[in-house]
DRENZA-674049 format. One record per residue (C-alpha): residue number from 1; residue in three letters; y, z, x. Coordinates in nm, 4 decimals, m for minus. Layout:
N
<atom><seq>NUM</seq><type>ALA</type><py>Y</py><pz>Z</pz><px>X</px></atom>
...
END
This chain:
157
<atom><seq>1</seq><type>MET</type><py>7.3848</py><pz>14.0483</pz><px>8.5878</px></atom>
<atom><seq>2</seq><type>LYS</type><py>7.4403</py><pz>13.7247</pz><px>8.3981</px></atom>
<atom><seq>3</seq><type>LYS</type><py>7.1304</py><pz>13.5105</pz><px>8.3427</px></atom>
<atom><seq>4</seq><type>LEU</type><py>7.1195</py><pz>13.2028</pz><px>8.5637</px></atom>
<atom><seq>5</seq><type>SER</type><py>7.1071</py><pz>12.8909</pz><px>8.3467</px></atom>
<atom><seq>6</seq><type>HIS</type><py>6.9048</py><pz>12.6912</pz><px>8.5989</px></atom>
<atom><seq>7</seq><type>ILE</type><py>6.6175</py><pz>12.9438</pz><px>8.6056</px></atom>
<atom><seq>8</seq><type>ASP</type><py>6.3629</py><pz>12.9653</pz><px>8.3245</px></atom>
<atom><seq>9</seq><type>GLY</type><py>6.1789</py><pz>13.2764</pz><px>8.1990</px></atom>
<atom><seq>10</seq><type>LYS</type><py>5.9144</py><pz>13.2424</pz><px>8.4739</px></atom>
<atom><seq>11</seq><type>GLY</type><py>6.1702</py><pz>13.2120</pz><px>8.7516</px></atom>
<atom><seq>12</seq><type>ASP</type><py>6.1207</py><pz>12.8380</pz><px>8.7949</px></atom>
<atom><seq>13</seq><type>VAL</type><py>6.4071</py><pz>12.5955</pz><px>8.8450</px></atom>
<atom><seq>14</seq><type>GLN</type><py>6.5010</py><pz>12.3915</pz><px>8.5399</px></atom>
<atom><seq>15</seq><type>MET</type><py>6.7664</py><pz>12.1464</pz><px>8.4329</px></atom>
<atom><seq>16</seq><type>VAL</type><py>6.9834</py><pz>12.3055</pz><px>8.1645</px></atom>
<atom><seq>17</seq><type>ASP</type><py>6.9423</py><pz>12.1645</pz><px>7.8132</px></atom>
<atom><seq>18</seq><type>VAL</type><py>7.2933</py><pz>12.0715</pz><px>7.6982</px></atom>
<atom><seq>19</seq><type>SER</type><py>7.1907</py><pz>11.8789</pz><px>7.3872</px></atom>
<atom><seq>20</seq><type>ALA</type><py>7.3323</py><pz>12.1408</pz><px>7.1450</px></atom>
<atom><seq>21</seq><type>LYS</type><py>7.6699</py><pz>12.1623</pz><px>7.3201</px></atom>
<atom><seq>22</seq><type>PRO</type><py>7.9675</py><pz>11.9831</pz><px>7.1661</px></atom>
<atom><seq>23</seq><type>ASN</type><py>8.1436</py><pz>11.7009</pz><px>7.3469</px></atom>
<atom><seq>24</seq><type>THR</type><py>8.4781</py><pz>11.8174</pz><px>7.4840</px></atom>
<atom><seq>25</seq><type>VAL</type><py>8.7289</py><pz>11.6776</pz><px>7.7308</px></atom>
<atom><seq>26</seq><type>ARG</type><py>8.6420</py><pz>11.8227</pz><px>8.0687</px></atom>
<atom><seq>27</seq><type>LYS</type><py>8.8470</py><pz>11.7984</pz><px>8.3857</px></atom>
<atom><seq>28</seq><type>ALA</type><py>8.8090</py><pz>11.9332</pz><px>8.7362</px></atom>
<atom><seq>29</seq><type>ARG</type><py>9.0257</py><pz>11.9254</pz><px>9.0472</px></atom>
<atom><seq>30</seq><type>ALA</type><py>8.8933</py><pz>11.9973</pz><px>9.3951</px></atom>
<atom><seq>31</seq><type>ARG</type><py>9.0387</py><pz>12.0070</pz><px>9.7441</px></atom>
<atom><seq>32</seq><type>GLY</type><py>8.9231</py><pz>11.9855</pz><px>10.1026</px></atom>
<atom><seq>33</seq><type>VAL</type><py>9.0903</py><pz>11.9810</pz><px>10.4428</px></atom>
<atom><seq>34</seq><type>ILE</type><py>9.0086</py><pz>11.8136</pz><px>10.7720</px></atom>
<atom><seq>35</seq><type>GLN</type><py>9.1599</py><pz>11.9635</pz><px>11.0863</px></atom>
<atom><seq>36</seq><type>ALA</type><py>9.2353</py><pz>11.6907</pz><px>11.3376</px></atom>
<atom><seq>37</seq><type>ASP</type><py>9.4567</py><pz>11.6468</pz><px>11.6407</px></atom>
<atom><seq>38</seq><type>SER</type><py>9.7943</py><pz>11.4749</pz><px>11.6323</px></atom>
<atom><seq>39</seq><type>ARG</type><py>9.6624</py><pz>11.1623</pz><px>11.8057</px></atom>
<atom><seq>40</seq><type>THR</type><py>9.4002</py><pz>11.1115</pz><px>11.5341</px></atom>
<atom><seq>41</seq><type>LEU</type><py>9.6575</py><pz>11.1578</pz><px>11.2586</px></atom>
<atom><seq>42</seq><type>GLU</type><py>9.8905</py><pz>10.9119</pz><px>11.4290</px></atom>
<atom><seq>43</seq><type>LEU</type><py>9.6183</py><pz>10.6480</pz><px>11.4567</px></atom>
<atom><seq>44</seq><type>ILE</type><py>9.5319</py><pz>10.6942</pz><px>11.0889</px></atom>
<atom><seq>45</seq><type>ALA</type><py>9.8976</py><pz>10.6745</pz><px>10.9840</px></atom>
<atom><seq>46</seq><type>LYS</type><py>9.9592</py><pz>10.3580</pz><px>11.1845</px></atom>
<atom><seq>47</seq><type>GLY</type><py>9.6359</py><pz>10.1957</pz><px>11.0672</px></atom>
<atom><seq>48</seq><type>HIS</type><py>9.5033</py><pz>10.1679</pz><px>11.4224</px></atom>
<atom><seq>49</seq><type>MET</type><py>9.1524</py><pz>10.3074</pz><px>11.3751</px></atom>
<atom><seq>50</seq><type>THR</type><py>8.9044</py><pz>10.0402</pz><px>11.4772</px></atom>
<atom><seq>51</seq><type>LYS</type><py>8.6911</py><pz>10.0870</pz><px>11.1636</px></atom>
<atom><seq>52</seq><type>GLY</type><py>8.9850</py><pz>10.0016</pz><px>10.9347</px></atom>
<atom><seq>53</seq><type>ASN</type><py>9.2042</py><pz>10.1781</pz><px>10.6806</px></atom>
<atom><seq>54</seq><type>VAL</type><py>9.0717</py><pz>10.5334</pz><px>10.6872</px></atom>
<atom><seq>55</seq><type>LEU</type><py>9.2465</py><pz>10.6757</pz><px>10.3819</px></atom>
<atom><seq>56</seq><type>THR</type><py>9.1682</py><pz>10.3839</pz><px>10.1495</px></atom>
<atom><seq>57</seq><type>THR</type><py>8.8056</py><pz>10.3701</pz><px>10.2606</px></atom>
<atom><seq>58</seq><type>ALA</type><py>8.7661</py><pz>10.7459</pz><px>10.2151</px></atom>
<atom><seq>59</seq><type>LYS</type><py>8.9213</py><pz>10.7244</pz><px>9.8676</px></atom>
<atom><seq>60</seq><type>ILE</type><py>8.6738</py><pz>10.4539</pz><px>9.7641</px></atom>
<atom><seq>61</seq><type>ALA</type><py>8.3843</py><pz>10.6540</pz><px>9.9128</px></atom>
<atom><seq>62</seq><type>GLY</type><py>8.4913</py><pz>10.9638</pz><px>9.7188</px></atom>
<atom><seq>63</seq><type>ILE</type><py>8.5103</py><pz>10.7712</pz><px>9.3932</px></atom>
<atom><seq>64</seq><type>MET</type><py>8.1666</py><pz>10.6216</pz><px>9.4514</px></atom>
<atom><seq>65</seq><type>ALA</type><py>8.0252</py><pz>10.9650</pz><px>9.5376</px></atom>
<atom><seq>66</seq><type>ALA</type><py>8.1589</py><pz>11.1247</pz><px>9.2198</px></atom>
<atom><seq>67</seq><type>LYS</type><py>7.9741</py><pz>10.8589</pz><px>9.0195</px></atom>
<atom><seq>68</seq><type>LYS</type><py>7.6503</py><pz>10.9333</pz><px>9.2098</px></atom>
<atom><seq>69</seq><type>THR</type><py>7.6610</py><pz>11.3142</pz><px>9.1996</px></atom>
<atom><seq>70</seq><type>ALA</type><py>7.3519</py><pz>11.3446</pz><px>8.9782</px></atom>
<atom><seq>71</seq><type>ASP</type><py>7.1601</py><pz>11.1387</pz><px>9.2365</px></atom>
<atom><seq>72</seq><type>LEU</type><py>7.2578</py><pz>11.3834</pz><px>9.5114</px></atom>
<atom><seq>73</seq><type>ILE</type><py>7.2511</py><pz>11.7273</pz><px>9.3446</px></atom>
<atom><seq>74</seq><type>PRO</type><py>6.9076</py><pz>11.7791</pz><px>9.1857</px></atom>
<atom><seq>75</seq><type>LEU</type><py>7.0052</py><pz>11.9744</pz><px>8.8721</px></atom>
<atom><seq>76</seq><type>CYS</type><py>7.3285</py><pz>11.7924</pz><px>8.7848</px></atom>
<atom><seq>77</seq><type>HIS</type><py>7.3335</py><pz>11.5887</pz><px>8.4657</px></atom>
<atom><seq>78</seq><type>PRO</type><py>7.4210</py><pz>11.2202</pz><px>8.4964</px></atom>
<atom><seq>79</seq><type>LEU</type><py>7.7650</py><pz>11.1888</pz><px>8.3369</px></atom>
<atom><seq>80</seq><type>GLU</type><py>7.9772</py><pz>10.9085</pz><px>8.2027</px></atom>
<atom><seq>81</seq><type>LEU</type><py>8.2972</py><pz>10.9751</pz><px>8.3930</px></atom>
<atom><seq>82</seq><type>THR</type><py>8.6159</py><pz>10.8565</pz><px>8.2249</px></atom>
<atom><seq>83</seq><type>ALA</type><py>8.8539</py><pz>10.9048</pz><px>8.5191</px></atom>
<atom><seq>84</seq><type>ILE</type><py>8.8280</py><pz>10.9664</pz><px>8.8922</px></atom>
<atom><seq>85</seq><type>ASP</type><py>9.1203</py><pz>10.9869</pz><px>9.1298</px></atom>
<atom><seq>86</seq><type>LEU</type><py>9.1485</py><pz>11.0943</pz><px>9.4911</px></atom>
<atom><seq>87</seq><type>HIS</type><py>9.4599</py><pz>11.1547</pz><px>9.6924</px></atom>
<atom><seq>88</seq><type>LEU</type><py>9.4503</py><pz>11.1808</pz><px>10.0698</px></atom>
<atom><seq>89</seq><type>SER</type><py>9.7572</py><pz>11.2894</pz><px>10.2634</px></atom>
<atom><seq>90</seq><type>LEU</type><py>9.8434</py><pz>11.3655</pz><px>10.6231</px></atom>
<atom><seq>91</seq><type>ASP</type><py>10.0086</py><pz>11.6967</pz><px>10.7078</px></atom>
<atom><seq>92</seq><type>ASP</type><py>10.1504</py><pz>11.6524</pz><px>11.0577</px></atom>
<atom><seq>93</seq><type>LYS</type><py>10.2821</py><pz>12.0093</pz><px>11.0774</px></atom>
<atom><seq>94</seq><type>LYS</type><py>9.9377</py><pz>12.1636</pz><px>11.0205</px></atom>
<atom><seq>95</seq><type>SER</type><py>9.7523</py><pz>11.8713</pz><px>11.1821</px></atom>
<atom><seq>96</seq><type>GLN</type><py>9.5421</py><pz>11.8195</pz><px>10.8697</px></atom>
<atom><seq>97</seq><type>ILE</type><py>9.4226</py><pz>11.5580</pz><px>10.6297</px></atom>
<atom><seq>98</seq><type>ILE</type><py>9.4291</py><pz>11.6990</pz><px>10.2771</px></atom>
<atom><seq>99</seq><type>ILE</type><py>9.1960</py><pz>11.5521</pz><px>10.0161</px></atom>
<atom><seq>100</seq><type>GLU</type><py>9.2301</py><pz>11.6255</pz><px>9.6445</px></atom>
<atom><seq>101</seq><type>SER</type><py>9.0214</py><pz>11.4880</pz><px>9.3610</px></atom>
<atom><seq>102</seq><type>LEU</type><py>9.0594</py><pz>11.4799</pz><px>8.9851</px></atom>
<atom><seq>103</seq><type>VAL</type><py>8.7571</py><pz>11.3947</pz><px>8.7709</px></atom>
<atom><seq>104</seq><type>GLN</type><py>8.7403</py><pz>11.3726</pz><px>8.3924</px></atom>
<atom><seq>105</seq><type>THR</type><py>8.4870</py><pz>11.3082</pz><px>8.1193</px></atom>
<atom><seq>106</seq><type>THR</type><py>8.4338</py><pz>11.3696</pz><px>7.7519</px></atom>
<atom><seq>107</seq><type>GLY</type><py>8.0915</py><pz>11.5252</pz><px>7.7346</px></atom>
<atom><seq>108</seq><type>LYS</type><py>7.8615</py><pz>11.8247</pz><px>7.7083</px></atom>
<atom><seq>109</seq><type>THR</type><py>7.8885</py><pz>11.9539</pz><px>8.0631</px></atom>
<atom><seq>110</seq><type>GLY</type><py>8.1595</py><pz>11.9926</pz><px>8.3253</px></atom>
<atom><seq>111</seq><type>VAL</type><py>8.2632</py><pz>11.7777</pz><px>8.6181</px></atom>
<atom><seq>112</seq><type>GLU</type><py>8.3153</py><pz>12.0434</pz><px>8.8843</px></atom>
<atom><seq>113</seq><type>MET</type><py>8.0312</py><pz>11.9122</pz><px>9.0999</px></atom>
<atom><seq>114</seq><type>GLU</type><py>8.1623</py><pz>11.5569</pz><px>9.0733</px></atom>
<atom><seq>115</seq><type>ALA</type><py>8.5085</py><pz>11.6666</pz><px>9.1893</px></atom>
<atom><seq>116</seq><type>LEU</type><py>8.3606</py><pz>11.8642</pz><px>9.4801</px></atom>
<atom><seq>117</seq><type>THR</type><py>8.1269</py><pz>11.5796</pz><px>9.5753</px></atom>
<atom><seq>118</seq><type>ALA</type><py>8.4173</py><pz>11.3325</pz><px>9.5757</px></atom>
<atom><seq>119</seq><type>VAL</type><py>8.6136</py><pz>11.5517</pz><px>9.8191</px></atom>
<atom><seq>120</seq><type>SER</type><py>8.3101</py><pz>11.6168</pz><px>10.0401</px></atom>
<atom><seq>121</seq><type>VAL</type><py>8.2112</py><pz>11.2525</pz><px>10.0790</px></atom>
<atom><seq>122</seq><type>ALA</type><py>8.5718</py><pz>11.1433</pz><px>10.1309</px></atom>
<atom><seq>123</seq><type>ALA</type><py>8.5953</py><pz>11.4009</pz><px>10.4126</px></atom>
<atom><seq>124</seq><type>LEU</type><py>8.2693</py><pz>11.2815</pz><px>10.5666</px></atom>
<atom><seq>125</seq><type>THR</type><py>8.3992</py><pz>10.9250</pz><px>10.5516</px></atom>
<atom><seq>126</seq><type>VAL</type><py>8.7169</py><pz>11.0228</pz><px>10.7360</px></atom>
<atom><seq>127</seq><type>TYR</type><py>8.5043</py><pz>11.1940</pz><px>10.9997</px></atom>
<atom><seq>128</seq><type>ASP</type><py>8.2793</py><pz>10.8894</pz><px>11.0351</px></atom>
<atom><seq>129</seq><type>MET</type><py>8.5712</py><pz>10.6527</pz><px>11.0718</px></atom>
<atom><seq>130</seq><type>CYS</type><py>8.7509</py><pz>10.8705</pz><px>11.3287</px></atom>
<atom><seq>131</seq><type>LYS</type><py>8.4666</py><pz>11.0246</pz><px>11.5296</px></atom>
<atom><seq>132</seq><type>ALA</type><py>8.4972</py><pz>10.7691</pz><px>11.8107</px></atom>
<atom><seq>133</seq><type>VAL</type><py>8.8442</py><pz>10.9094</pz><px>11.8784</px></atom>
<atom><seq>134</seq><type>ASN</type><py>8.7911</py><pz>11.2755</pz><px>11.7872</px></atom>
<atom><seq>135</seq><type>LYS</type><py>8.4551</py><pz>11.4473</pz><px>11.7498</px></atom>
<atom><seq>136</seq><type>ARG</type><py>8.6265</py><pz>11.7886</pz><px>11.7249</px></atom>
<atom><seq>137</seq><type>MET</type><py>8.7527</py><pz>11.7392</pz><px>11.3690</px></atom>
<atom><seq>138</seq><type>VAL</type><py>8.6588</py><pz>12.0224</pz><px>11.1346</px></atom>
<atom><seq>139</seq><type>ILE</type><py>8.5866</py><pz>11.9688</pz><px>10.7667</px></atom>
<atom><seq>140</seq><type>GLY</type><py>8.6518</py><pz>12.2769</pz><px>10.5585</px></atom>
<atom><seq>141</seq><type>GLU</type><py>8.8193</py><pz>12.4605</pz><px>10.2760</px></atom>
<atom><seq>142</seq><type>ILE</type><py>8.6319</py><pz>12.2572</pz><px>10.0142</px></atom>
<atom><seq>143</seq><type>MET</type><py>8.6954</py><pz>12.4329</pz><px>9.6854</px></atom>
<atom><seq>144</seq><type>LEU</type><py>8.7367</py><pz>12.3951</pz><px>9.3147</px></atom>
<atom><seq>145</seq><type>LEU</type><py>9.1069</py><pz>12.4227</pz><px>9.2298</px></atom>
<atom><seq>146</seq><type>GLU</type><py>9.0880</py><pz>12.3963</pz><px>8.8546</px></atom>
<atom><seq>147</seq><type>LYS</type><py>8.8576</py><pz>12.3124</pz><px>8.5665</px></atom>
<atom><seq>148</seq><type>SER</type><py>8.9058</py><pz>12.2881</pz><px>8.1939</px></atom>
<atom><seq>149</seq><type>GLY</type><py>8.6927</py><pz>12.2257</pz><px>7.8885</px></atom>
<atom><seq>150</seq><type>GLY</type><py>8.3669</py><pz>12.3686</pz><px>7.7657</px></atom>
<atom><seq>151</seq><type>LYS</type><py>8.2607</py><pz>12.7168</pz><px>7.6614</px></atom>
<atom><seq>152</seq><type>SER</type><py>8.3845</py><pz>12.8911</pz><px>7.9746</px></atom>
<atom><seq>153</seq><type>GLY</type><py>8.7338</py><pz>12.7483</pz><px>7.9233</px></atom>
<atom><seq>154</seq><type>ARG</type><py>8.9951</py><pz>12.7088</pz><px>8.1918</px></atom>
<atom><seq>155</seq><type>PHE</type><py>8.9700</py><pz>12.8182</pz><px>8.5544</px></atom>
<atom><seq>156</seq><type>VAL</type><py>9.2602</py><pz>12.7982</pz><px>8.7982</px></atom>
<atom><seq>157</seq><type>ARG</type><py>9.2311</py><pz>12.9153</pz><px>9.1584</px></atom>
END
């Protein structure tokens, strides 16, 4: 079994030392889905949710969350992110809100957690803004779609 980088020789948790790693361009894309009913999607599309513009607010929340990932996930390195983008779309046929993030940096460690955090917080924001209308929404399918850069190279789901 491969050695876990966040565990030291005594079995204690540690933050990985990345000081010897070279700076490389690193990118990650993540995705999440919120199942909602057609009424909720219609209210979002028409801008009739009482808390305001759901998709724009969720996008801003996701961007802010990506920048704060190291404050939320104990062993993540604080990173200087060079690009963050989120795209939220409504899929009426599947009654879903699809959230995708793209995060980039030039650094010593990857941005997978930042991309996943962006999607997760954007989804939670959608839920918060719509829960008065629909408490049955389901947040799910949060996953890494792709990552590039670093020693482990490229991953594509």
